[in-house]
C-alpha positions as CSV (number, residue, x, y, z in Angstrom):
1,M,90.2,77.6,109.9
2,T,89.5,79.9,112.9
3,L,90.8,83.4,113.4
4,H,93.4,82.2,115.9
5,E,94.6,79.5,113.5
6,M,94.7,82.0,110.6
7,L,96.7,84.5,112.8
8,S,99.3,81.8,113.6
9,Y,99.4,80.8,110.0
10,I,100.2,84.3,108.8
11,V,102.8,84.9,111.5
12,N,104.6,81.7,110.4
13,Q,104.5,82.8,106.8
14,F,105.9,86.2,107.8
15,H,108.8,84.8,109.8
16,F,111.2,87.1,107.8
17,L,109.6,90.1,109.4
18,D,110.8,89.1,112.9
19,D,109.0,91.3,115.6
20,F,106.7,92.8,113.0
21,A,105.2,89.5,111.8
22,R,102.4,89.4,114.4
23,V,101.6,93.1,113.9
24,Q,101.2,92.8,110.2
25,A,99.3,89.5,110.6
26,E,96.8,91.3,112.9
27,E,96.5,94.2,110.4
28,I,95.6,91.8,107.6
29,L,92.9,90.2,109.8
30,M,91.6,93.5,111.0
31,H,91.3,94.6,107.3
32,F,89.3,91.6,106.3
33,T,87.1,91.3,109.4
34,G,86.6,94.9,110.4
35,Y,87.6,93.9,114.0
36,S,89.9,95.7,116.3
37,R,93.0,93.9,117.8
38,T,91.0,93.3,121.0
39,E,88.1,91.9,119.1
40,L,90.4,89.5,117.1
41,M,91.5,88.0,120.4
42,L,87.9,87.8,121.8
43,R,86.5,86.3,118.6
44,G,89.4,84.0,117.9
45,R,87.2,80.9,117.6
46,E,85.2,82.3,114.7
47,E,85.6,80.5,111.4
48,V,87.2,82.4,108.5
49,G,85.2,82.0,105.3
50,D,86.8,80.3,102.2
51,A,86.6,83.5,100.1
52,A,88.4,85.4,102.9
53,I,91.1,82.7,103.2
54,D,91.8,82.9,99.5
55,S,92.1,86.7,99.6
56,I,94.3,86.6,102.7
57,K,96.6,84.1,101.0
58,D,96.9,86.4,98.0
59,V,97.9,89.2,100.4
60,I,100.5,86.9,102.0
61,K,102.0,86.1,98.6
62,R,102.3,89.7,97.6
63,R,103.8,90.7,101.0
64,I,106.4,87.9,100.8
65,S,107.4,89.2,97.4
66,G,108.4,92.5,99.0
67,E,105.3,94.6,98.3
68,P,104.5,96.9,101.3
69,L,101.5,95.8,103.2
70,Q,100.1,99.3,103.2
71,Y,100.0,99.3,99.4
72,I,98.4,95.9,99.3
73,L,95.6,96.9,101.7
74,G,95.4,100.5,100.3
75,S,95.7,102.3,103.6
76,A,98.1,103.3,106.4
77,Y,97.7,104.7,109.9
78,F,99.4,107.9,110.8
79,Y,99.1,110.2,113.8
80,S,95.4,110.0,114.6
81,R,93.7,108.5,111.6
82,E,93.8,106.2,108.6
83,F,95.0,107.5,105.2
84,K,94.6,106.0,101.7
85,V,97.9,105.2,100.1
86,N,99.1,103.7,96.9
87,P,102.4,103.5,94.9
88,D,101.9,107.1,93.8
89,V,102.6,108.4,97.4
90,L,105.0,107.5,100.2
91,I,103.9,105.4,103.1
92,P,103.8,107.7,106.1
93,R,106.6,107.3,108.7
94,P,106.4,107.9,112.4
95,D,109.3,110.5,112.1
96,T,107.0,112.8,110.3
97,E,104.9,113.1,113.4
98,I,107.8,115.0,115.0
99,L,107.5,117.6,112.2
100,I,103.7,118.0,112.9
101,E,104.2,118.2,116.6
102,Q,106.7,121.0,116.2
103,V,104.3,123.1,114.1
104,L,101.5,122.5,116.6
105,K,103.8,123.5,119.5
106,H,105.1,126.7,118.0
107,E,102.3,128.1,115.9
108,S,99.6,129.9,117.9
109,V,97.9,132.0,115.2
110,A,94.2,131.3,115.4
111,T,93.6,131.5,111.7
112,A,96.9,130.5,110.2
113,R,97.3,130.0,106.5
114,F,100.2,127.7,105.5
115,A,101.8,125.9,102.6
116,D,102.7,122.2,102.6
117,I,105.3,121.6,99.9
118,G,105.5,118.1,98.4
119,T,102.3,117.0,100.1
120,G,102.1,113.5,98.7
121,S,99.2,111.7,100.4
122,G,98.4,114.9,102.2
123,I,99.1,113.7,105.7
124,I,100.8,116.9,107.0
125,A,98.1,119.3,105.6
126,C,95.3,117.0,106.7
127,I,96.5,116.5,110.3
128,L,97.4,120.1,110.9
129,T,94.0,121.4,109.6
130,E,92.2,118.7,111.6
131,E,94.0,119.5,114.7
132,R,93.5,123.3,114.2
133,L,90.1,123.6,112.5
134,T,90.5,127.4,111.8
135,W,93.7,126.9,109.9
136,S,93.8,126.6,106.1
137,A,96.4,125.1,103.8
138,V,97.7,125.2,100.3
139,A,99.2,121.8,99.6
140,V,101.4,121.5,96.5
141,D,102.9,118.5,94.7
142,I,104.4,118.0,91.3
143,S,102.6,114.7,90.9
144,V,99.0,114.8,89.7
145,N,98.4,111.3,90.9
146,A,99.7,112.1,94.4
147,L,97.3,115.1,94.6
148,R,94.4,112.8,93.6
149,T,95.2,110.6,96.6
150,A,95.6,113.7,98.9
151,T,92.2,115.0,97.8
152,I,90.6,111.7,98.8
153,N,92.3,112.0,102.2
154,S,91.2,115.6,102.8
155,R,88.4,116.5,105.1
156,T,89.2,120.1,105.8
157,A,90.1,123.5,104.2
158,I,92.9,122.5,101.9
159,R,93.6,123.8,98.4
160,F,95.6,121.5,96.3
161,V,97.9,122.8,93.6
162,C,100.0,120.9,91.0
163,T,103.3,122.6,90.8
164,D,107.0,122.1,91.2
165,L,107.8,123.6,94.6
166,L,106.2,127.1,94.8
167,N,106.7,128.0,91.1
168,A,102.9,128.4,90.5
169,I,102.2,130.2,93.7
170,K,102.3,134.0,93.6
171,R,105.4,135.3,95.2
172,E,104.1,137.4,98.0
173,Y,104.1,137.2,101.8
174,Q,100.9,135.1,102.1
175,F,101.7,132.3,104.5
176,D,102.1,132.3,108.2
177,F,104.4,129.3,107.9
178,I,105.6,126.7,105.4
179,V,106.1,123.0,106.2
180,S,107.7,120.3,104.1
181,N,108.9,116.7,104.1
182,P,111.0,116.8,100.9
183,P,113.0,114.1,99.1
184,Y,116.2,114.0,101.1
185,I,117.9,110.6,100.6
186,P,121.2,110.9,98.7
187,L,121.3,108.9,95.4
188,D,124.1,106.7,96.6
189,E,122.1,105.8,99.8
190,Y,118.9,105.3,97.8
191,A,120.6,102.4,96.0
192,T,121.1,100.6,99.3
193,L,117.4,100.8,100.4
194,D,115.4,97.7,101.1
195,I,113.5,96.4,98.0
196,S,110.2,97.1,99.7
197,V,111.0,100.8,99.5
198,K,113.2,101.0,96.4
199,H,111.0,98.8,94.2
200,H,107.6,100.1,95.3
201,E,107.6,103.6,96.7
202,P,107.9,106.6,94.3
203,A,111.6,107.5,93.8
204,G,110.8,111.1,93.2
205,A,109.5,111.4,96.8
206,L,112.5,109.8,98.3
207,T,115.6,111.2,96.6
208,D,116.6,114.4,94.7
209,N,118.8,112.2,92.5
210,A,121.9,114.0,93.9
211,D,123.3,114.6,97.3
212,G,119.9,114.8,99.1
213,L,120.3,118.5,99.9
214,G,118.9,120.1,96.8
215,F,115.5,121.0,98.3
216,Y,117.1,122.5,101.4
217,R,119.2,124.8,99.2
218,Y,116.0,126.0,97.5
219,F,114.2,126.5,100.8
220,A,117.1,128.4,102.4
221,Q,117.3,130.7,99.4
222,Q,113.7,131.1,98.4
223,A,111.1,130.1,100.9
224,H,111.1,133.4,102.8
225,N,109.6,135.1,99.8
226,W,106.2,133.5,100.6
227,I,106.2,133.8,104.4
228,R,104.9,136.8,106.3
229,N,107.0,138.8,108.8
230,D,108.3,136.7,111.7
231,G,106.8,133.6,110.1
232,N,108.4,130.2,110.3
233,F,109.7,127.3,108.2
234,Y,109.5,123.7,109.3
235,C,111.1,120.8,107.5
236,E,112.0,117.1,108.0
237,I,115.6,116.3,107.4
238,G,117.8,113.2,107.1
239,Y,119.4,111.7,110.2
240,N,122.8,113.0,109.3
241,Q,122.0,116.3,107.6
242,G,121.3,118.6,110.6
243,D,124.5,120.6,110.7
244,T,124.7,121.0,107.0
245,V,121.1,122.2,106.6
246,K,121.4,124.5,109.6
247,T,124.4,126.1,108.1
248,M,122.5,126.7,104.8
249,F,119.7,128.5,106.6
250,F,122.1,130.5,108.8
251,E,124.1,131.7,105.7
252,H,120.9,133.0,104.2
253,G,119.9,135.0,107.2
254,W,117.3,132.8,108.8
255,R,116.8,133.3,112.6
256,N,116.1,131.2,115.6
257,I,117.2,128.0,113.8
258,Q,116.5,124.9,115.8
259,L,117.3,121.2,115.2
260,I,114.8,118.7,116.7
261,R,115.9,115.1,117.3
262,D,113.9,111.9,116.9
263,L,113.6,109.2,119.5
264,G,116.8,107.7,118.2
265,G,118.7,110.9,119.0
266,N,119.2,111.9,115.4
267,D,118.4,115.3,114.0
268,R,115.0,115.0,112.3
269,V,113.4,118.4,111.9
270,I,114.7,121.9,111.3
271,C,112.7,125.0,112.4
272,A,113.7,128.5,111.4
273,K,112.3,132.1,111.4
274,V,112.4,134.1,108.2
275,P,115.2,136.6,107.7
276,L,114.6,140.2,108.7
277,K,112.9,142.1,105.8
């Protein structure tokens, strides 16, 4: 079987993925061949070895069962690079790029020190410290296994701490800003998620097991205790949570509160400056 024939075979098997069938078929072949998408097309007449065919068929079977392709292959692409992922961490979503872009847009301190709360696979801390090589990060997560994955992904000045929120971090004004992508899916909405998410990705990184707003209440009330004067807080939010979360921060004295929308026109990121001290 040639690469072109294998590509067509996988696409047919993935008919349930609609427009994503070809994309995921190409990702599988790229994984097993080491070729780029362009090279797959140029080398389409090359034969696929029997061992590779067996491995690819196993991937197809697992994907059809609902397992996310990123977990099967062990990696996901986000922003500007590839990250290791597994069922201990969320699969990166494009919406989180908006969060990163807002930080890079607004933070001009040459040697910033920041905290990434709920770091998961470490994508936020990794990208920010790679884009700004003089920045350093403290990345926290309650999951030891998630931190193991984040450590593998790290290439820069990041200190990883296992703690629930900021409980193990000394309460002093030590960060130029804090960034977070917390669990924000309400429990009733979590029950309706696709099985590829609900049955495979870590529930604790998706929902607060309540109304989806628990972490924002904590941030609005407490996060300023770790941020220096005139420092900022950046956080991803659910598509319909903008007004509610903005009100929380306003009621606790945060300033210059902004809601940033995603490409679909939904509120996706909140930015705010610490209350006057």
